[in-house]
FIKOLZA-1660 file (N, C-alpha, C; in steps of 0.1 Angstrom, whole numbers, plus 5000, padded with zeros to 4 digits):
% residues 213
   i   px   py   pz ch aa at
   1 5107 0247 4667  A  M  N
   1 5116 0247 4678  A  M CA
   1 5124 0260 4679  A  M  C
   2 5130 0264 4667  A  R  N
   2 5138 0276 4667  A  R CA
   2 5129 0288 4671  A  R  C
   3 5116 0288 4666  A  K  N
   3 5107 0299 4669  A  K CA
   3 5104 0300 4683  A  K  C
   4 5103 0288 4689  A  T  N
   4 5100 0289 4704  A  T CA
   4 5112 0293 4712  A  T  C
   5 5123 0290 4708  A  L  N
   5 5135 0294 4715  A  L CA
   5 5137 0310 4713  A  L  C
   6 5134 0314 4701  A  A  N
   6 5135 0328 4699  A  A CA
   6 5125 0337 4707  A  A  C
   7 5113 0331 4708  A  L  N
   7 5103 0338 4716  A  L CA
   7 5107 0338 4731  A  L  C
   8 5112 0326 4736  A  L  N
   8 5116 0327 4750  A  L CA
   8 5128 0336 4752  A  L  C
   9 5137 0337 4743  A  S  N
   9 5148 0347 4743  A  S CA
   9 5143 0361 4746  A  S  C
  10 5133 0364 4738  A  L  N
  10 5127 0378 4737  A  L CA
  10 5120 0380 4751  A  L  C
  11 5114 0370 4756  A  L  N
  11 5107 0372 4769  A  L CA
  11 5117 0373 4781  A  L  C
  12 5127 0366 4780  A  L  N
  12 5138 0367 4791  A  L CA
  12 5147 0379 4791  A  L  C
  13 5150 0383 4779  A  F  N
  13 5160 0394 4777  A  F CA
  13 5155 0408 4773  A  F  C
  14 5143 0409 4769  A  T  N
  14 5137 0422 4765  A  T CA
  14 5130 0428 4777  A  T  C
  15 5134 0440 4782  A  T  N
  15 5128 0446 4793  A  T CA
  15 5118 0457 4788  A  T  C
  16 5105 0455 4791  A  P  N
  16 5096 0466 4787  A  P CA
  16 5100 0480 4793  A  P  C
  17 5097 0490 4785  A  A  N
  17 5101 0504 4790  A  A CA
  17 5093 0507 4803  A  A  C
  18 5081 0502 4804  A  W  N
  18 5073 0506 4816  A  W CA
  18 5079 0499 4828  A  W  C
  19 5087 0490 4827  A  A  N
  19 5093 0483 4838  A  A CA
  19 5103 0492 4847  A  A  C
  20 5108 0502 4839  A  E  N
  20 5118 0510 4846  A  E CA
  20 5111 0521 4854  A  E  C
  21 5116 0525 4866  A  P  N
  21 5110 0535 4874  A  P CA
  21 5111 0548 4867  A  P  C
  22 5101 0556 4870  A  L  N
  22 5102 0570 4865  A  L CA
  22 5113 0578 4872  A  L  C
  23 5119 0585 4864  A  R  N
  23 5131 0594 4870  A  R CA
  23 5126 0609 4871  A  R  C
  24 5124 0614 4883  A  I  N
  24 5120 0627 4886  A  I CA
  24 5130 0635 4893  A  I  C
  25 5133 0647 4889  A  T  N
  25 5143 0655 4895  A  T CA
  25 5137 0665 4902  A  T  C
  26 5140 0668 4915  A  A  N
  26 5136 0679 4924  A  A CA
  26 5145 0690 4924  A  A  C
  27 5141 0702 4918  A  L  N
  27 5150 0713 4917  A  L CA
  27 5146 0724 4928  A  L  C
  28 5155 0728 4936  A  G  N
  28 5150 0737 4947  A  G CA
  28 5162 0742 4955  A  G  C
  29 5158 0746 4967  A  D  N
  29 5167 0752 4977  A  D CA
  29 5169 0743 4989  A  D  C
  30 5171 0748 5001  A  S  N
  30 5174 0739 5012  A  S CA
  30 5162 0730 5016  A  S  C
  31 5150 0735 5012  A  L  N
  31 5138 0727 5015  A  L CA
  31 5139 0713 5007  A  L  C
  32 5145 0714 4996  A  V  N
  32 5147 0703 4987  A  V CA
  32 5159 0694 4992  A  V  C
  33 5169 0702 4995  A  Q  N
  33 5183 0697 4998  A  Q CA
  33 5182 0689 5011  A  Q  C
  34 5174 0693 5020  A  G  N
  34 5172 0686 5032  A  G CA
  34 5180 0691 5044  A  G  C
  35 5181 0704 5044  A  Y  N
  35 5190 0712 5054  A  Y CA
  35 5186 0708 5068  A  Y  C
  36 5196 0704 5076  A  G  N
  36 5194 0702 5090  A  G CA
  36 5187 0688 5094  A  G  C
  37 5185 0680 5085  A  L  N
  37 5178 0668 5087  A  L CA
  37 5187 0655 5086  A  L  C
  38 5184 0645 5093  A  P  N
  38 5191 0633 5091  A  P CA
  38 5190 0627 5078  A  P  C
  39 5199 0620 5074  A  Q  N
  39 5199 0614 5060  A  Q CA
  39 5186 0604 5059  A  Q  C
  40 5179 0606 5049  A  G  N
  40 5167 0599 5046  A  G CA
  40 5154 0606 5051  A  G  C
  41 5156 0617 5058  A  Q  N
  41 5144 0624 5064  A  Q CA
  41 5140 0637 5056  A  Q  C
  42 5147 0640 5046  A  G  N
  42 5145 0652 5039  A  G CA
  42 5133 0651 5029  A  G  C
  43 5129 0662 5023  A  L  N
  43 5117 0661 5014  A  L CA
  43 5118 0650 5003  A  L  C
  44 5130 0650 4996  A  V  N
  44 5131 0641 4985  A  V CA
  44 5130 0626 4989  A  V  C
  45 5137 0620 4999  A  P  N
  45 5136 0607 5002  A  P CA
  45 5122 0604 5008  A  P  C
  46 5115 0613 5015  A  Q  N
  46 5103 0610 5022  A  Q CA
  46 5093 0611 5010  A  Q  C
  47 5094 0619 5001  A  L  N
  47 5084 0620 4990  A  L CA
  47 5086 0607 4981  A  L  C
  48 5098 0603 4979  A  E  N
  48 5099 0590 4971  A  E CA
  48 5093 0579 4979  A  E  C
  49 5095 0578 4991  A  R  N
  49 5089 0566 4999  A  R CA
  49 5073 0568 4999  A  R  C
  50 5068 0580 5000  A  W  N
  50 5054 0582 4999  A  W CA
  50 5048 0577 4986  A  W  C
  51 5054 0582 4974  A  L  N
  51 5050 0579 4961  A  L CA
  51 5050 0563 4958  A  L  C
  52 5061 0557 4963  A  N  N
  52 5063 0543 4961  A  N CA
  52 5052 0535 4969  A  N  C
  53 5049 0540 4981  A  G  N
  53 5039 0535 4989  A  G CA
  53 5024 0536 4984  A  G  C
  54 5023 0546 4975  A  N  N
  54 5011 0548 4969  A  N CA
  54 5010 0545 4955  A  N  C
  55 5018 0535 4951  A  G  N
  55 5016 0528 4939  A  G CA
  55 5023 0534 4927  A  G  C
  56 5031 0544 4929  A  A  N
  56 5040 0550 4918  A  A CA
  56 5054 0545 4919  A  A  C
  57 5059 0539 4908  A  D  N
  57 5073 0534 4908  A  D CA
  57 5083 0545 4903  A  D  C
  58 5088 0553 4912  A  V  N
  58 5096 0564 4908  A  V CA
  58 5110 0565 4916  A  V  C
  59 5118 0572 4911  A  R  N
  59 5132 0575 4918  A  R CA
  59 5134 0589 4917  A  R  C
  60 5135 0595 4928  A  L  N
  60 5136 0610 4928  A  L CA
  60 5152 0614 4929  A  L  C
  61 5155 0624 4921  A  Q  N
  61 5169 0629 4921  A  Q CA
  61 5169 0642 4929  A  Q  C
  62 5177 0644 4939  A  N  N
  62 5178 0656 4947  A  N CA
  62 5188 0666 4940  A  N  C
  63 5181 0677 4935  A  A  N
  63 5190 0688 4929  A  A CA
  63 5186 0700 4937  A  A  C
  64 5187 0698 4950  A  G  N
  64 5184 0710 4959  A  G CA
  64 5198 0716 4964  A  G  C
  65 5199 0730 4964  A  V  N
  65 5211 0737 4968  A  V CA
  65 5206 0747 4979  A  V  C
  66 5212 0745 4992  A  S  N
  66 5209 0754 5002  A  S CA
  66 5212 0769 4999  A  S  C
  67 5203 0778 5001  A  G  N
  67 5205 0792 4998  A  G CA
  67 5201 0796 4984  A  G  C
  68 5197 0787 4977  A  D  N
  68 5195 0791 4963  A  D CA
  68 5182 0799 4962  A  D  C
  69 5183 0808 4952  A  T  N
  69 5172 0816 4948  A  T CA
  69 5166 0812 4935  A  T  C
  70 5155 0818 4931  A  T  N
  70 5150 0814 4917  A  T CA
  70 5161 0817 4906  A  T  C
  71 5168 0827 4908  A  A  N
  71 5178 0830 4899  A  A CA
  71 5188 0819 4897  A  A  C
  72 5193 0814 4908  A  G  N
  72 5202 0803 4909  A  G CA
  72 5197 0790 4902  A  G  C
  73 5184 0788 4906  A  G  N
  73 5177 0776 4899  A  G CA
  73 5176 0778 4884  A  G  C
  74 5173 0789 4879  A  A  N
  74 5173 0792 4865  A  A CA
  74 5186 0790 4858  A  A  C
  75 5197 0794 4865  A  E  N
  75 5210 0794 4859  A  E CA
  75 5215 0779 4858  A  E  C
  76 5210 0770 4866  A  R  N
  76 5215 0756 4866  A  R CA
  76 5204 0747 4860  A  R  C
  77 5192 0752 4855  A  A  N
  77 5182 0744 4851  A  A CA
  77 5187 0735 4838  A  A  C
  78 5193 0742 4829  A  E  N
  78 5197 0735 4816  A  E CA
  78 5206 0722 4820  A  E  C
  79 5216 0725 4829  A  W  N
  79 5226 0715 4833  A  W CA
  79 5218 0704 4841  A  W  C
  80 5209 0708 4850  A  T  N
  80 5202 0699 4858  A  T CA
  80 5194 0689 4850  A  T  C
  81 5188 0694 4839  A  L  N
  81 5179 0687 4831  A  L CA
  81 5187 0680 4818  A  L  C
  82 5200 0680 4819  A  S  N
  82 5208 0675 4808  A  S CA
  82 5206 0660 4805  A  S  C
  83 5202 0653 4817  A  D  N
  83 5200 0638 4815  A  D CA
  83 5185 0635 4811  A  D  C
  84 5177 0645 4809  A  T  N
  84 5163 0645 4805  A  T CA
  84 5155 0635 4813  A  T  C
  85 5153 0639 4826  A  P  N
  85 5144 0631 4835  A  P CA
  85 5130 0630 4830  A  P  C
  86 5122 0622 4835  A  D  N
  86 5108 0621 4830  A  D CA
  86 5100 0632 4835  A  D  C
  87 5103 0636 4847  A  G  N
  87 5096 0648 4853  A  G CA
  87 5105 0656 4861  A  G  C
  88 5099 0669 4865  A  L  N
  88 5106 0679 4873  A  L CA
  88 5097 0684 4883  A  L  C
  89 5102 0684 4895  A  I  N
  89 5096 0691 4907  A  I CA
  89 5103 0704 4909  A  I  C
  90 5098 0716 4910  A  V  N
  90 5104 0728 4912  A  V CA
  90 5099 0734 4925  A  V  C
  91 5107 0737 4935  A  L  N
  91 5103 0743 4947  A  L CA
  91 5114 0754 4950  A  L  C
  92 5111 0766 4946  A  L  N
  92 5120 0777 4948  A  L CA
  92 5112 0790 4951  A  L  C
  93 5118 0799 4957  A  G  N
  93 5112 0812 4960  A  G CA
  93 5113 0816 4974  A  G  C
  94 5115 0806 4983  A  G  N
  94 5116 0810 4997  A  G CA
  94 5127 0820 5000  A  G  C
  95 5139 0818 4993  A  N  N
  95 5151 0827 4996  A  N CA
  95 5149 0841 4990  A  N  C
  96 5141 0840 4979  A  D  N
  96 5137 0853 4972  A  D CA
  96 5129 0862 4982  A  D  C
  97 5120 0855 4989  A  M  N
  97 5111 0863 4998  A  M CA
  97 5119 0867 5011  A  M  C
  98 5128 0858 5016  A  L  N
  98 5136 0863 5027  A  L CA
  98 5145 0874 5024  A  L  C
  99 5149 0876 5012  A  R  N
  99 5158 0888 5008  A  R CA
  99 5149 0899 5002  A  R  C
 100 5136 0897 5001  A  G  N
 100 5127 0909 4997  A  G CA
 100 5129 0911 4982  A  G  C
 101 5133 0902 4974  A  L  N
 101 5136 0904 4960  A  L CA
 101 5122 0905 4953  A  L  C
 102 5122 0913 4942  A  A  N
 102 5111 0917 4934  A  A CA
 102 5103 0904 4929  A  A  C
 103 5090 0904 4931  A  P  N
 103 5082 0893 4926  A  P CA
 103 5084 0891 4910  A  P  C
 104 5085 0902 4904  A  E  N
 104 5087 0901 4889  A  E CA
 104 5099 0894 4885  A  E  C
 105 5110 0896 4893  A  E  N
 105 5123 0888 4890  A  E CA
 105 5121 0874 4893  A  E  C
 106 5114 0870 4903  A  A  N
 106 5112 0855 4907  A  A CA
 106 5104 0849 4896  A  A  C
 107 5094 0856 4892  A  R  N
 107 5085 0852 4882  A  R CA
 107 5093 0849 4868  A  R  C
 108 5101 0858 4865  A  A  N
 108 5109 0856 4853  A  A CA
 108 5119 0844 4854  A  A  C
 109 5124 0843 4866  A  N  N
 109 5134 0831 4867  A  N CA
 109 5126 0818 4867  A  N  C
 110 5115 0817 4874  A  L  N
 110 5107 0805 4874  A  L CA
 110 5102 0801 4859  A  L  C
 111 5098 0811 4853  A  E  N
 111 5093 0810 4838  A  E CA
 111 5105 0804 4830  A  E  C
 112 5117 0809 4833  A  R  N
 112 5129 0803 4825  A  R CA
 112 5131 0789 4828  A  R  C
 113 5128 0785 4840  A  I  N
 113 5130 0771 4843  A  I CA
 113 5120 0763 4836  A  I  C
 114 5106 0768 4836  A  L  N
 114 5095 0761 4830  A  L CA
 114 5097 0759 4815  A  L  C
 115 5102 0771 4809  A  Q  N
 115 5106 0770 4795  A  Q CA
 115 5117 0760 4792  A  Q  C
 116 5126 0759 4800  A  T  N
 116 5137 0749 4798  A  T CA
 116 5132 0734 4798  A  T  C
 117 5122 0732 4808  A  A  N
 117 5116 0719 4809  A  A CA
 117 5107 0717 4797  A  A  C
 118 5099 0727 4793  A  Q  N
 118 5090 0725 4782  A  Q CA
 118 5097 0723 4769  A  Q  C
 119 5109 0728 4767  A  A  N
 119 5117 0726 4755  A  A CA
 119 5122 0711 4754  A  A  C
 120 5123 0705 4765  A  K  N
 120 5128 0691 4766  A  K CA
 120 5117 0681 4767  A  K  C
 121 5104 0686 4767  A  G  N
 121 5092 0678 4769  A  G CA
 121 5091 0671 4782  A  G  C
 122 5096 0679 4792  A  I  N
 122 5096 0673 4806  A  I CA
 122 5083 0678 4814  A  I  C
 123 5075 0670 4820  A  E  N
 123 5064 0675 4828  A  E CA
 123 5069 0680 4841  A  E  C
 124 5062 0690 4846  A  V  N
 124 5066 0697 4858  A  V CA
 124 5055 0698 4869  A  V  C
 125 5060 0696 4881  A  L  N
 125 5051 0699 4892  A  L CA
 125 5058 0712 4898  A  L  C
 126 5049 0723 4900  A  L  N
 126 5054 0736 4905  A  L CA
 126 5049 0737 4919  A  L  C
 127 5057 0738 4928  A  I  N
 127 5053 0739 4944  A  I CA
 127 5054 0754 4947  A  I  C
 128 5044 0759 4951  A  G  N
 128 5044 0773 4954  A  G CA
 128 5048 0777 4969  A  G  C
 129 5051 0790 4970  A  M  N
 129 5055 0795 4984  A  M CA
 129 5045 0807 4986  A  M  C
 130 5042 0809 4999  A  K  N
 130 5033 0820 5002  A  K CA
 130 5041 0831 5009  A  K  C
 131 5041 0843 5004  A  A  N
 131 5049 0854 5010  A  A CA
 131 5043 0858 5023  A  A  C
 132 5052 0862 5032  A  P  N
 132 5048 0867 5045  A  P CA
 132 5041 0881 5043  A  P  C
 133 5034 0886 5054  A  R  N
 133 5027 0898 5052  A  R CA
 133 5035 0911 5056  A  R  C
 134 5048 0908 5061  A  N  N
 134 5056 0919 5065  A  N CA
 134 5062 0929 5054  A  N  C
 135 5060 0924 5041  A  Y  N
 135 5064 0932 5030  A  Y CA
 135 5052 0940 5024  A  Y  C
 136 5041 0938 5030  A  G  N
 136 5029 0946 5026  A  G CA
 136 5020 0937 5017  A  G  C
 137 5007 0941 5016  A  P  N
 137 4998 0933 5008  A  P CA
 137 5001 0933 4994  A  P  C
 138 5005 0944 4987  A  D  N
 138 5009 0944 4974  A  D CA
 138 5020 0933 4970  A  D  C
 139 5031 0932 4978  A  Y  N
 139 5040 0923 4976  A  Y CA
 139 5035 0909 4977  A  Y  C
 140 5028 0907 4988  A  K  N
 140 5022 0893 4990  A  K CA
 140 5013 0888 4978  A  K  C
 141 5004 0898 4973  A  Q  N
 141 4995 0895 4962  A  Q CA
 141 5004 0892 4950  A  Q  C
 142 5013 0900 4948  A  A  N
 142 5021 0897 4934  A  A CA
 142 5029 0884 4936  A  A  C
 143 5035 0881 4947  A  F  N
 143 5043 0869 4949  A  F CA
 143 5035 0857 4948  A  F  C
 144 5024 0857 4956  A  D  N
 144 5015 0845 4957  A  D CA
 144 5010 0841 4944  A  D  C
 145 5008 0852 4935  A  A  N
 145 5001 0850 4922  A  A CA
 145 5011 0842 4912  A  A  C
 146 5023 0842 4915  A  I  N
 146 5033 0838 4905  A  I CA
 146 5030 0824 4902  A  I  C
 147 5028 0815 4911  A  Y  N
 147 5028 0801 4909  A  Y CA
 147 5015 0796 4902  A  Y  C
 148 5004 0800 4907  A  P  N
 148 4992 0795 4900  A  P CA
 148 4991 0801 4885  A  P  C
 149 4996 0813 4883  A  E  N
 149 4995 0819 4869  A  E CA
 149 5006 0811 4860  A  E  C
 150 5017 0808 4865  A  L  N
 150 5027 0802 4856  A  L CA
 150 5023 0787 4854  A  L  C
 151 5017 0780 4864  A  A  N
 151 5012 0767 4862  A  A CA
 151 5002 0766 4851  A  A  C
 152 4993 0776 4850  A  V  N
 152 4982 0777 4841  A  V CA
 152 4989 0779 4826  A  V  C
 153 4998 0789 4827  A  E  N
 153 5005 0792 4814  A  E CA
 153 5013 0781 4807  A  E  C
 154 5020 0773 4815  A  Y  N
 154 5029 0763 4810  A  Y CA
 154 5023 0749 4812  A  Y  C
 155 5011 0747 4817  A  G  N
 155 5005 0734 4818  A  G CA
 155 5011 0726 4829  A  G  C
 156 5017 0732 4839  A  A  N
 156 5023 0724 4850  A  A CA
 156 5013 0721 4860  A  A  C
 157 5016 0710 4867  A  V  N
 157 5008 0706 4879  A  V CA
 157 5012 0716 4890  A  V  C
 158 5002 0720 4898  A  L  N
 158 5004 0730 4908  A  L CA
 158 5001 0724 4922  A  L  C
 159 5011 0726 4931  A  H  N
 159 5007 0725 4946  A  H CA
 159 5010 0738 4952  A  H  C
 160 5000 0744 4956  A  P  N
 160 5001 0760 4958  A  P CA
 160 5009 0764 4970  A  P  C
 161 5013 0754 4980  A  D  N
 161 5020 0759 4992  A  D CA
 161 5028 0748 4998  A  D  C
 162 5041 0751 4997  A  A  N
 162 5052 0740 5003  A  A CA
 162 5049 0737 5016  A  A  C
 163 5043 0746 5024  A  F  N
 163 5041 0743 5039  A  F CA
 163 5026 0740 5042  A  F  C
 164 5018 0736 5032  A  A  N
 164 5004 0733 5034  A  A CA
 164 5002 0722 5045  A  A  C
 165 5010 0712 5045  A  G  N
 165 5009 0702 5055  A  G CA
 165 5010 0706 5070  A  G  C
 166 5020 0714 5072  A  I  N
 166 5022 0720 5085  A  I CA
 166 5010 0730 5089  A  I  C
 167 5006 0738 5079  A  A  N
 167 4995 0748 5081  A  A CA
 167 4982 0741 5084  A  A  C
 168 4980 0730 5077  A  A  N
 168 4967 0723 5080  A  A CA
 168 4967 0717 5094  A  A  C
 169 4979 0712 5098  A  E  N
 169 4980 0706 5112  A  E CA
 169 4980 0716 5123  A  E  C
 170 4987 0728 5121  A  A  N
 170 4987 0737 5132  A  A CA
 170 4977 0748 5131  A  A  C
 171 4970 0748 5120  A  G  N
 171 4960 0760 5119  A  G CA
 171 4968 0774 5119  A  G  C
 172 4962 0783 5127  A  N  N
 172 4968 0796 5128  A  N CA
 172 4976 0798 5140  A  N  C
 173 4980 0788 5146  A  D  N
 173 4986 0788 5159  A  D CA
 173 5002 0786 5157  A  D  C
 174 5009 0798 5157  A  P  N
 174 5024 0797 5155  A  P CA
 174 5031 0788 5165  A  P  C
 175 5027 0786 5177  A  A  N
 175 5033 0778 5187  A  A CA
 175 5031 0763 5183  A  A  C
 176 5019 0760 5178  A  A  N
 176 5017 0746 5173  A  A CA
 176 5025 0743 5161  A  A  C
 177 5027 0753 5152  A  A  N
 177 5035 0751 5140  A  A CA
 177 5050 0749 5144  A  A  C
 178 5054 0756 5154  A  Q  N
 178 5069 0755 5158  A  Q CA
 178 5073 0741 5161  A  Q  C
 179 5063 0732 5165  A  A  N
 179 5066 0718 5169  A  A CA
 179 5071 0710 5157  A  A  C
 180 5067 0716 5145  A  F  N
 180 5071 0708 5133  A  F CA
 180 5082 0716 5125  A  F  C
 181 5089 0725 5133  A  M  N
 181 5100 0733 5126  A  M CA
 181 5113 0730 5134  A  M  C
 182 5124 0733 5127  A  Q  N
 182 5138 0732 5133  A  Q CA
 182 5139 0746 5142  A  Q  C
 183 5150 0746 5150  A  D  N
 183 5151 0757 5159  A  D CA
 183 5152 0771 5150  A  D  C
 184 5157 0770 5138  A  D  N
 184 5157 0783 5132  A  D CA
 184 5144 0789 5128  A  D  C
 185 5132 0781 5129  A  G  N
 185 5120 0787 5126  A  G CA
 185 5116 0788 5111  A  G  C
 186 5126 0783 5103  A  I  N
 186 5125 0785 5088  A  I CA
 186 5123 0771 5081  A  I  C
 187 5131 0761 5086  A  H  N
 187 5130 0748 5080  A  H CA
 187 5122 0738 5088  A  H  C
 188 5115 0729 5081  A  P  N
 188 5107 0720 5089  A  P CA
 188 5116 0709 5094  A  P  C
 189 5113 0703 5106  A  N  N
 189 5120 0691 5111  A  N CA
 189 5114 0678 5103  A  N  C
 190 5118 0667 5106  A  A  N
 190 5114 0655 5100  A  A CA
 190 5099 0653 5100  A  A  C
 191 5093 0656 5112  A  R  N
 191 5078 0655 5114  A  R CA
 191 5071 0665 5105  A  R  C
 192 5077 0678 5104  A  G  N
 192 5071 0687 5095  A  G CA
 192 5072 0683 5081  A  G  C
 193 5084 0678 5077  A  V  N
 193 5086 0673 5063  A  V CA
 193 5074 0663 5060  A  V  C
 194 5072 0653 5069  A  A  N
 194 5062 0643 5066  A  A CA
 194 5049 0649 5064  A  A  C
 195 5045 0659 5072  A  L  N
 195 5032 0665 5070  A  L CA
 195 5031 0672 5056  A  L  C
 196 5042 0680 5052  A  N  N
 196 5042 0686 5039  A  N CA
 196 5042 0676 5028  A  N  C
 197 5050 0665 5029  A  V  N
 197 5050 0654 5019  A  V CA
 197 5036 0648 5017  A  V  C
 198 5029 0646 5027  A  A  N
 198 5015 0641 5027  A  A CA
 198 5006 0650 5018  A  A  C
 199 5008 0663 5020  A  A  N
 199 5000 0673 5013  A  A CA
 199 5004 0674 4998  A  A  C
 200 5018 0672 4996  A  I  N
 200 5023 0674 4982  A  I CA
 200 5019 0661 4975  A  I  C
 201 5020 0650 4981  A  G  N
 201 5018 0637 4975  A  G CA
 201 5007 0635 4964  A  G  C
 202 4995 0640 4966  A  P  N
 202 4985 0639 4956  A  P CA
 202 4988 0646 4943  A  P  C
 203 4995 0659 4944  A  A  N
 203 4999 0666 4932  A  A CA
 203 5011 0658 4926  A  A  C
 204 5020 0652 4933  A  A  N
 204 5031 0644 4927  A  A CA
 204 5025 0633 4921  A  A  C
 205 5014 0626 4925  A  L  N
 205 5008 0615 4918  A  L CA
 205 5002 0621 4904  A  L  C
 206 4997 0633 4905  A  Q  N
 206 4992 0639 4891  A  Q CA
 206 5004 0640 4882  A  Q  C
 207 5015 0645 4887  A  L  N
 207 5028 0646 4878  A  L CA
 207 5030 0632 4872  A  L  C
 208 5031 0622 4880  A  V  N
 208 5033 0608 4875  A  V CA
 208 5023 0605 4864  A  V  C
 209 5011 0608 4866  A  A  N
 209 5000 0604 4857  A  A CA
 209 5002 0612 4844  A  A  C
 210 5007 0625 4845  A  A  N
 210 5009 0634 4833  A  A CA
 210 5020 0629 4825  A  A  C
 211 5030 0622 4830  A  I  N
 211 5042 0618 4823  A  I CA
 211 5038 0608 4811  A  I  C
 212 5042 0611 4800  A  D  N
 212 5038 0602 4788  A  D CA
 212 5051 0594 4786  A  D  C
 213 5049 0581 4789  A  R  N
 213 5061 0571 4787  A  R CA
 213 5061 0567 4773  A  R  C
% end
């Protein structure tokens, strides 16, 4: 009888580790923070809903800061990861491009973030940015190469383009793309975020699968 009661007690009051949702932190700039969007319509809440709707039990933590560069992200990476989440999503680089900052600086900063995560045993999804052509082909080639090269070097999951969803929907038509952007032409609106989230989703599921619980 005592053994039976002890077994029932274990079953009732012991919570298996796998029953807890995965904790994933999203480190980034205004694209992560949700600039200009109604509450619940930014990338983080939309991606969390997408993942949960596709069978992944996760909770996403928003560590986005509007205006942040890769340097800012690198500076706060240690503090952001102090609670040791299960996974990390990194989406930075847009503001570096807007300011024409050197690709080698962005690379060094992103590498510092990946090294911080690696030292803590945290799996990473690295979301890339595509540089515009107005800085010239050399700048674009150097900047675009940062993300796939670092993903290979550090074993991160890669999603090559944060705006892939909008690009796939609009093709090469700027007017069509504008329908999914806010008035500033820089940040996606809620519809645009939904398209980008659907494109990011499969890579985010790869991150979930890579996490060793």
